C-alpha positions as CSV (number, residue, x, y, z in Angstrom):
1,X,-93.0,-32.7,-68.5
2,X,-95.2,-32.4,-65.3
3,X,-93.8,-29.7,-62.9
4,X,-94.3,-30.0,-59.2
5,X,-93.4,-27.3,-56.8
6,X,-93.2,-28.9,-53.3
7,X,-92.9,-27.4,-49.6
8,X,-95.5,-24.7,-50.0
9,X,-96.7,-23.2,-46.7
10,X,-99.2,-20.5,-47.7
11,X,-102.6,-20.5,-49.6
12,X,-101.3,-17.3,-51.5
13,X,-98.3,-19.2,-52.9
14,X,-100.2,-22.2,-53.7
15,X,-102.7,-20.5,-55.8
16,X,-99.9,-18.4,-57.5
17,X,-97.7,-21.6,-58.3
18,X,-100.9,-23.2,-60.0
19,X,-101.8,-19.9,-61.9
20,X,-98.0,-19.7,-62.9
21,X,-98.3,-23.1,-64.6
22,X,-97.1,-25.7,-62.2
23,X,-99.0,-29.2,-62.6
24,X,-98.8,-30.3,-58.9
25,X,-97.8,-28.9,-55.6
26,X,-96.4,-30.7,-52.4
27,X,-97.5,-29.9,-48.9
28,X,-95.3,-31.5,-46.0
29,X,-96.7,-32.9,-42.9
30,X,-93.6,-33.8,-41.1
31,X,-92.7,-31.7,-38.0
32,X,-88.8,-31.5,-38.3
33,X,-89.3,-30.0,-41.7
34,X,-89.0,-26.2,-42.0
35,X,-91.9,-26.5,-44.6
36,X,-94.0,-28.5,-42.0
37,X,-97.9,-27.4,-42.1
38,X,-100.0,-27.8,-38.8
39,X,-103.0,-29.9,-39.8
40,X,-105.2,-26.8,-39.6
41,X,-103.0,-24.8,-42.1
42,X,-102.9,-27.7,-44.5
43,X,-106.7,-28.1,-44.8
44,X,-106.9,-24.4,-45.3
45,X,-104.3,-24.6,-48.2
46,X,-106.3,-27.6,-49.6
47,X,-109.6,-26.1,-49.7
48,X,-108.3,-23.0,-51.1
49,X,-106.9,-24.8,-54.3
50,X,-109.1,-27.7,-54.6
51,X,-111.2,-26.0,-57.7
52,X,-107.6,-26.3,-59.7
53,X,-108.1,-29.8,-59.5
54,X,-111.0,-29.5,-62.1
55,X,-108.5,-28.4,-64.4
56,X,-106.1,-31.2,-64.2
57,X,-104.1,-29.6,-61.3
58,X,-103.0,-32.2,-58.6
59,X,-102.0,-31.9,-55.0
60,X,-99.5,-34.1,-53.2
61,X,-99.1,-34.7,-49.2
62,X,-95.8,-35.5,-48.1
63,X,-95.5,-37.5,-45.0
64,X,-92.6,-39.2,-43.2
65,X,-92.5,-42.4,-41.1
66,X,-96.2,-42.3,-40.4
67,X,-98.6,-45.6,-40.5
68,X,-101.2,-45.7,-43.2
69,X,-104.0,-45.2,-40.7
70,X,-102.6,-41.8,-39.4
71,X,-102.1,-40.7,-43.0
72,X,-105.6,-41.7,-43.9
73,X,-106.8,-39.3,-40.9
74,X,-104.8,-36.5,-42.5
75,X,-106.5,-36.9,-45.9
76,X,-110.1,-37.0,-44.1
77,X,-109.1,-33.9,-42.2
78,X,-108.7,-32.4,-45.8
79,X,-112.1,-34.0,-47.3
80,X,-109.8,-36.3,-49.4
81,X,-108.9,-33.5,-51.6
82,X,-105.4,-34.7,-52.2
83,X,-104.4,-36.9,-55.4
84,X,-101.1,-38.4,-54.3
85,X,-99.3,-39.1,-51.0
86,X,-95.7,-39.1,-51.3
87,X,-94.6,-41.5,-48.7
88,X,-91.4,-41.7,-47.0
89,X,-91.6,-44.8,-45.0
90,X,-92.3,-48.6,-44.7
91,X,-93.1,-50.4,-47.8
92,X,-95.7,-52.3,-46.0
93,X,-97.6,-49.1,-45.0
94,X,-97.1,-47.7,-48.5
95,X,-99.0,-50.5,-49.8
96,X,-101.9,-50.0,-47.5
97,X,-102.0,-46.7,-48.4
98,X,-102.1,-47.6,-52.1
99,X,-105.7,-49.2,-51.4
100,X,-107.0,-45.7,-50.9
101,X,-104.8,-43.0,-53.0
102,X,-102.1,-43.1,-55.4
103,X,-98.7,-43.4,-53.7
104,X,-95.6,-41.3,-54.9
105,X,-92.4,-43.7,-53.7
106,X,-89.1,-41.5,-53.1
107,X,-85.8,-43.2,-54.1
108,X,-83.2,-41.5,-52.1
109,X,-80.3,-44.3,-52.0
110,X,-78.6,-46.4,-54.6
111,X,-79.3,-49.4,-53.1
112,X,-83.0,-49.3,-53.7
113,X,-82.2,-47.5,-57.1
114,X,-80.4,-50.6,-58.1
115,X,-82.8,-53.0,-56.9
116,X,-85.8,-51.4,-58.5
117,X,-83.9,-50.9,-61.7
118,X,-82.9,-54.7,-61.8
119,X,-86.5,-55.7,-61.6
120,X,-88.3,-56.7,-64.7
121,X,-91.7,-55.3,-63.5
122,X,-93.1,-53.3,-66.4
123,X,-96.2,-52.5,-64.8
124,X,-95.7,-48.7,-64.4
125,X,-93.4,-48.2,-67.6
126,X,-96.3,-46.9,-69.8
127,X,-98.2,-45.3,-67.1
128,X,-99.7,-41.8,-67.6
129,X,-98.8,-40.6,-64.1
130,X,-95.7,-40.4,-62.2
131,X,-94.7,-43.4,-59.9
132,X,-91.3,-42.4,-58.0
133,X,-89.7,-39.3,-56.8
134,X,-86.0,-39.6,-57.7
135,X,-83.6,-37.8,-55.4
136,X,-80.1,-39.4,-54.9
137,X,-78.7,-36.6,-52.7
138,X,-78.6,-38.5,-49.3
139,X,-80.0,-35.7,-47.5
140,X,-80.8,-35.7,-43.8
141,X,-84.5,-34.4,-44.6
142,X,-86.5,-35.5,-47.3
143,X,-86.2,-32.8,-50.1
144,X,-85.7,-29.1,-50.1
145,X,-82.1,-29.4,-49.0
146,X,-80.9,-27.9,-52.6
147,X,-78.3,-30.5,-52.9
148,X,-77.5,-31.5,-56.6
149,X,-76.4,-34.9,-58.1
150,X,-75.4,-36.5,-61.2
151,X,-78.5,-36.6,-63.0
152,X,-77.0,-38.5,-65.9
153,X,-77.5,-41.5,-63.6
154,X,-81.1,-41.0,-63.5
155,X,-81.7,-41.8,-67.2
156,X,-82.0,-45.6,-66.9
157,X,-84.4,-45.3,-64.2
158,X,-86.5,-42.3,-65.7
159,X,-86.6,-44.7,-69.2
160,X,-87.9,-47.5,-67.0
161,X,-90.5,-45.9,-64.9
162,X,-92.5,-42.7,-64.8
163,X,-90.2,-40.7,-62.4
164,X,-90.1,-37.1,-60.9
165,X,-86.7,-35.9,-60.8
166,X,-85.8,-33.8,-57.7
167,X,-82.6,-32.7,-56.0
168,X,-80.8,-29.3,-56.7
169,X,-83.0,-28.3,-59.7
170,X,-83.5,-24.6,-60.6
171,X,-84.8,-22.7,-63.5
172,X,-81.1,-22.1,-64.5
173,X,-80.3,-25.9,-64.6
174,X,-83.7,-27.6,-65.4
175,X,-82.6,-27.7,-69.1
176,X,-79.7,-29.9,-68.2
177,X,-81.9,-32.1,-66.0
178,X,-84.4,-32.4,-68.8
179,X,-81.6,-33.4,-71.1
180,X,-79.6,-35.7,-69.2
181,X,-82.6,-37.7,-67.4
182,X,-85.2,-37.3,-69.6
183,X,-87.9,-37.8,-66.7
184,X,-91.6,-37.8,-66.5
185,X,-91.6,-34.5,-64.8
186,X,-89.5,-32.5,-62.4
187,X,-89.9,-31.6,-58.5
188,X,-88.8,-28.3,-57.2
189,X,-88.7,-26.8,-53.6
190,X,-85.4,-24.8,-52.5
191,X,-84.6,-24.0,-56.2
192,X,-87.5,-21.6,-56.4
193,X,-87.4,-20.1,-52.7
194,X,-86.6,-17.0,-51.1
195,X,-86.9,-18.8,-47.8
196,X,-87.8,-22.2,-46.6
197,X,-91.6,-22.8,-47.8
198,X,-91.7,-19.0,-49.4
199,X,-91.8,-19.4,-53.5
200,X,-90.7,-16.8,-55.3
201,X,-93.3,-16.8,-58.1
202,X,-91.2,-14.9,-60.7
203,X,-88.7,-18.0,-60.4
204,X,-91.6,-20.3,-60.7
205,X,-92.8,-18.6,-63.9
206,X,-89.2,-18.5,-65.3
207,X,-88.9,-22.4,-64.5
208,X,-92.3,-23.0,-66.2
209,X,-91.6,-21.0,-69.3
210,X,-88.0,-22.7,-69.8
211,X,-89.5,-26.4,-69.4
212,X,-92.4,-25.3,-71.8
213,X,-90.0,-23.6,-74.4
214,X,-87.7,-26.9,-74.3
215,X,-90.6,-29.1,-74.9
216,X,-91.8,-27.0,-77.9
217,X,-88.5,-26.3,-79.4
218,X,-87.7,-27.3,-82.8
219,X,-86.0,-30.7,-81.9
220,X,-85.4,-32.2,-85.4
221,X,-83.9,-35.6,-84.4
222,X,-86.4,-36.5,-81.8
223,X,-89.1,-35.2,-84.4
224,X,-87.6,-37.3,-87.2
225,X,-87.4,-40.7,-85.2
226,X,-91.0,-40.0,-84.1
227,X,-92.1,-39.3,-87.6
228,X,-90.4,-42.7,-88.8
229,X,-92.0,-44.7,-86.1
230,X,-95.3,-43.4,-87.0
231,X,-94.8,-44.3,-90.6
232,X,-93.5,-47.8,-89.4
233,X,-90.1,-47.6,-90.9
234,X,-86.6,-46.9,-89.7
235,X,-84.8,-43.5,-90.2
236,X,-82.5,-43.3,-93.4
237,X,-79.1,-41.6,-92.4
238,X,-76.7,-40.6,-95.2
239,X,-72.8,-39.9,-94.7
240,X,-71.4,-37.2,-97.3
241,X,-68.2,-35.8,-96.8
242,X,-68.4,-31.9,-97.0
243,X,-66.9,-30.5,-100.2
244,X,-66.3,-33.6,-102.2
245,X,-65.6,-33.0,-104.9
246,X,-65.7,-29.2,-104.3
247,X,-68.2,-26.9,-102.3
248,X,-70.8,-26.3,-105.1
249,X,-71.0,-29.8,-106.5
250,X,-70.9,-30.9,-102.8
251,X,-74.1,-28.9,-102.1
252,X,-75.8,-30.1,-105.1
253,X,-75.2,-33.8,-104.2
254,X,-76.5,-32.9,-100.9
255,X,-79.9,-31.4,-102.4
256,X,-80.3,-34.5,-104.5
257,X,-79.9,-36.8,-101.4
258,X,-82.3,-34.8,-99.3
259,X,-84.9,-34.8,-102.0
260,X,-84.2,-38.7,-102.5
261,X,-85.7,-39.6,-99.0
262,X,-82.8,-39.0,-96.7
263,X,-84.1,-38.4,-93.0
264,X,-80.8,-37.3,-91.4
265,X,-77.8,-35.9,-93.1
266,X,-74.5,-37.0,-91.4
267,X,-71.8,-34.5,-92.8
268,X,-68.2,-35.4,-92.6
269,X,-65.8,-32.6,-91.8
270,X,-62.5,-33.3,-93.8
271,X,-59.5,-34.5,-91.7
272,X,-55.9,-35.1,-93.0
273,X,-55.9,-38.6,-91.1
274,X,-59.6,-40.1,-90.7
275,X,-58.0,-43.1,-89.3
276,X,-61.3,-44.7,-88.4
277,X,-62.3,-44.5,-92.0
278,X,-61.9,-46.9,-94.9
279,X,-60.1,-46.2,-98.3
280,X,-63.2,-44.7,-100.0
281,X,-63.9,-42.1,-97.5
282,X,-60.2,-41.4,-97.0
283,X,-60.0,-40.5,-100.7
284,X,-63.2,-38.5,-100.3
285,X,-61.3,-36.5,-97.3
286,X,-58.4,-35.8,-99.3
287,X,-60.4,-34.6,-102.3
288,X,-62.3,-32.1,-100.2
289,X,-59.2,-30.9,-98.7
290,X,-57.1,-30.4,-101.8
291,X,-60.4,-28.4,-103.2
292,X,-59.9,-26.1,-100.1
293,X,-62.5,-27.4,-97.8
294,X,-62.0,-26.2,-93.9
295,X,-63.9,-26.4,-90.9
296,X,-65.2,-23.1,-91.3
297,X,-66.5,-23.7,-95.1
298,X,-67.9,-26.9,-93.9
299,X,-70.3,-24.8,-91.4
300,X,-70.8,-22.6,-94.2
301,X,-72.2,-25.6,-96.3
302,X,-74.4,-26.5,-93.2
303,X,-75.7,-22.8,-93.7
304,X,-76.6,-23.1,-97.2
305,X,-78.1,-26.7,-96.3
306,X,-80.4,-24.9,-93.9
307,X,-81.5,-22.5,-96.6
308,X,-82.9,-25.4,-98.5
309,X,-83.6,-28.3,-96.1
310,X,-85.2,-28.8,-92.4
311,X,-83.7,-32.2,-92.0
312,X,-81.1,-32.9,-88.9
313,X,-77.8,-32.3,-90.0
314,X,-75.1,-34.2,-87.7
315,X,-71.4,-33.2,-88.0
316,X,-69.1,-36.5,-88.2
317,X,-65.3,-35.2,-87.4
318,X,-62.0,-36.0,-85.7
319,X,-60.3,-34.1,-82.9
320,X,-57.8,-32.5,-84.9
321,X,-60.1,-30.4,-87.0
322,X,-62.1,-29.3,-84.0
323,X,-58.7,-28.3,-81.9
324,X,-57.3,-26.3,-84.6
325,X,-60.2,-24.0,-84.8
326,X,-60.8,-24.1,-80.9
327,X,-63.5,-25.9,-79.2
328,X,-65.3,-22.8,-78.2
329,X,-65.5,-21.3,-81.4
330,X,-66.3,-24.6,-83.2
331,X,-69.6,-25.3,-81.0
332,X,-70.5,-21.4,-81.3
333,X,-70.3,-21.8,-85.2
334,X,-72.0,-25.1,-84.9
335,X,-74.9,-23.7,-83.0
336,X,-75.2,-20.5,-85.2
337,X,-75.3,-22.9,-88.4
338,X,-78.1,-24.8,-86.7
339,X,-76.2,-28.0,-86.5
340,X,-78.2,-30.8,-84.5
341,X,-75.4,-32.6,-83.1
342,X,-71.7,-33.9,-83.6
343,X,-70.2,-37.3,-83.5
344,X,-66.3,-36.9,-82.8
345,X,-65.1,-40.4,-83.2
346,X,-61.9,-40.0,-81.2
347,X,-63.0,-37.6,-78.8
348,X,-61.8,-39.0,-75.1
349,X,-64.9,-39.1,-72.9
350,X,-63.5,-36.9,-70.4
351,X,-63.3,-34.3,-73.2
352,X,-67.2,-34.2,-73.8
353,X,-68.0,-32.4,-70.4
354,X,-65.7,-29.6,-71.5
355,X,-67.4,-29.2,-74.8
356,X,-70.6,-29.6,-73.3
357,X,-70.0,-26.3,-71.5
358,X,-69.9,-24.3,-74.6
359,X,-73.3,-25.8,-76.0
360,X,-76.3,-23.2,-75.8
361,X,-78.6,-25.3,-73.7
362,X,-81.5,-23.5,-74.9
363,X,-81.4,-25.3,-78.3
364,X,-81.2,-28.9,-79.0
365,X,-77.8,-30.1,-79.4
366,X,-76.6,-33.8,-79.1
367,X,-73.5,-35.6,-78.8
368,X,-73.8,-38.8,-80.8
369,X,-71.9,-41.9,-79.5
370,X,-70.5,-44.6,-81.4
371,X,-70.4,-48.2,-80.1
372,X,-68.1,-50.6,-81.5
373,X,-67.5,-54.6,-81.1
374,X,-64.3,-53.9,-79.7
375,X,-66.1,-52.2,-76.7
376,X,-66.3,-54.3,-73.5
377,X,-69.9,-54.3,-71.6
378,X,-68.8,-51.9,-69.1
379,X,-67.8,-49.3,-71.9
380,X,-71.0,-49.9,-73.7
381,X,-73.0,-49.2,-70.6
382,X,-71.3,-46.0,-70.1
383,X,-71.6,-44.7,-73.6
384,X,-75.5,-45.7,-73.4
385,X,-75.8,-43.5,-70.0
386,X,-74.6,-40.5,-71.8
387,X,-76.0,-40.9,-75.2
388,X,-78.2,-38.6,-76.8
389,X,-79.9,-38.1,-80.1
390,X,-79.1,-41.5,-81.3
391,X,-76.5,-44.2,-80.8
392,X,-74.3,-44.9,-83.8
393,X,-73.6,-49.0,-83.7
394,X,-70.7,-50.1,-85.9
395,X,-71.9,-53.5,-87.5
396,X,-68.5,-55.0,-87.5
397,X,-65.0,-54.4,-86.5
398,X,-62.4,-52.3,-88.5
399,X,-62.9,-49.0,-90.5
400,X,-65.9,-47.9,-92.5
401,X,-66.4,-49.4,-95.9
402,X,-67.4,-52.6,-97.4
403,X,-66.9,-55.7,-95.4
404,X,-69.2,-58.9,-94.3
405,X,-71.5,-58.3,-91.4
406,X,-72.2,-61.1,-88.9
407,X,-75.8,-60.5,-88.9
408,X,-76.6,-63.1,-86.1
409,X,-74.0,-61.5,-83.9
410,X,-75.4,-57.8,-84.7
411,X,-78.8,-59.1,-84.1
412,X,-77.8,-60.5,-80.5
413,X,-75.9,-57.1,-79.6
414,X,-78.9,-54.9,-80.5
415,X,-81.1,-57.2,-78.5
416,X,-78.7,-57.0,-75.5
417,X,-78.8,-53.1,-76.1
418,X,-82.4,-52.6,-76.6
419,X,-83.8,-52.9,-72.8
420,X,-81.0,-50.5,-71.5
421,X,-82.2,-47.6,-73.5
422,X,-84.9,-45.6,-75.4
423,X,-82.2,-43.6,-77.3
424,X,-82.7,-44.8,-81.0
425,X,-80.2,-47.5,-82.2
426,X,-78.7,-46.8,-85.5
427,X,-76.5,-49.2,-87.7
428,X,-73.6,-48.4,-89.8
429,X,-70.5,-49.6,-91.4
430,X,-70.7,-51.7,-94.5
431,X,-74.2,-51.1,-95.6
432,X,-74.4,-51.0,-99.3
433,X,-77.5,-52.7,-100.6
434,X,-81.3,-52.5,-100.1
435,X,-81.1,-55.9,-98.6
436,X,-78.8,-54.9,-95.9
437,X,-81.4,-51.9,-95.4
438,X,-84.1,-54.3,-94.9
439,X,-82.0,-56.6,-92.4
440,X,-81.3,-53.7,-90.0
441,X,-85.0,-52.5,-90.3
442,X,-85.7,-55.9,-88.6
443,X,-83.3,-54.8,-85.7
444,X,-82.8,-51.2,-85.2
445,X,-84.4,-47.5,-85.3
446,X,-82.0,-46.4,-88.1
447,X,-79.6,-47.3,-90.9
448,X,-76.4,-45.4,-91.9
449,X,-74.8,-45.4,-95.3
450,X,-71.9,-43.7,-96.1
451,X,-69.1,-45.5,-98.2
452,X,-71.6,-46.4,-101.0
453,X,-72.5,-42.7,-101.4
454,X,-68.8,-41.8,-101.7
455,X,-68.0,-44.5,-103.8
456,X,-70.9,-43.3,-106.2
457,X,-69.5,-39.8,-106.3
458,X,-65.9,-41.2,-107.1
459,X,-67.1,-43.6,-109.9
460,X,-70.0,-41.7,-111.6
461,X,-68.6,-38.1,-111.7
462,X,-70.9,-37.1,-114.5
463,X,-74.1,-38.8,-113.5
464,X,-73.6,-38.7,-109.8
465,X,-76.9,-37.0,-108.6
466,X,-78.6,-39.5,-110.6
467,X,-76.8,-42.6,-109.3
468,X,-77.4,-41.3,-105.7
469,X,-80.9,-40.3,-106.2
470,X,-81.8,-43.8,-107.6
471,X,-80.0,-45.8,-104.6
472,X,-81.1,-43.5,-101.8
473,X,-84.8,-43.7,-103.4
474,X,-84.3,-47.9,-103.1
475,X,-83.0,-47.6,-99.7
476,X,-85.9,-45.2,-98.6
477,X,-88.4,-48.2,-99.7
478,X,-86.2,-50.7,-97.8
479,X,-86.4,-49.0,-94.5
480,X,-90.4,-49.9,-94.4
481,X,-90.5,-52.6,-91.5
482,X,-93.3,-54.5,-93.0
483,X,-92.5,-54.1,-96.6
484,X,-91.0,-56.8,-98.8
485,X,-89.0,-55.4,-101.4
486,X,-87.6,-57.6,-104.1
487,X,-83.7,-57.6,-104.0
């Protein structure tokens, strides 16, 4: 994650920002701006910090409504020690500049944002340098106005282009910006200032420390999908109901599943009315509840799992169990138990924001979203825009359990979703054989098996662990994208 501190007005501040860990600094040559630098001062700062460029640091010149010739004159006055020009102005002049220096193009209105997003130009998608600065705050002056905006809108753009996210970012909210938008980098000015142009180095250090800690934190879900991609296979996700048939036996079964090659565990919290589940999982919920399983005990089960396994654990549940415990308490306990995310299948989308306020943003915690065939295109796009961790794609209409999958229709749906997001796509509902897993491996990033596992628990009470181990080992082999496995 690249960190750019823009609007610096002194040599001392420029040096301190680089020493604090910033990757780029921005210097403004625009008289209406309170951070404007006269040419002599601009050249003085550039010459003072140019040695930092040898270690990969970069200097950006910000200009507004200048022609390319005038901008090149400024670059010459600074011995061409700039690495980028952040150019607000005519596109033709920007293209002329690009013949001489890398250009950062600001995106400040939704019309240009939508135009670029709709283009199929992929030249810059895999670039190792930023291409755009995205700031949809509609401020009168470029940058530095402190105004924030809905960063989740930036996610599709940041997925398509290497983008610096700007607008209202501070050390306190930078984690939200990173999680919501997944940008190439962040661009701050007023968010680390004591006054226009005067950067508070303690705030810069806090920003850098926060960004770097998020980058290196133990994000089990992201690492799991990365590991699977490197192994040329999809992730194997298994659903098991917490506490079925009882707490001790459930933990033993989960141990077996993890040892048999499960990549992610989806742990179902028992509910009296699991209305989106089929008869097998409904029976599992009832058996767990009859054995005394509760939300609190489900979280205790997660804590026991954490003592044995480091795989991601997702809680799958309904609103009623969560509401009886209380949202704040549920999220707090989930965080303490090192849960990696939740899927609350009947949670109204307007309630998600309320629950997100309870999450400790210093730790990875994902809200898994479900896409069903009943959704229209607008509902799907809204779900994709807010998705994190992975997206659960129901392979067919109806409830969980056995049923016919229209593979041709599913393939079309995933092909339509794929260009819209980089969040991993995982298929569930009706996965019961290795053949099903191999078909999903050709389409998606992960496969979710649930009912078939619960069925084994209910039908093979004496040899459950052996049956689950054998099935999951065969599924694990079938997740290989290039391996042909006999039926």
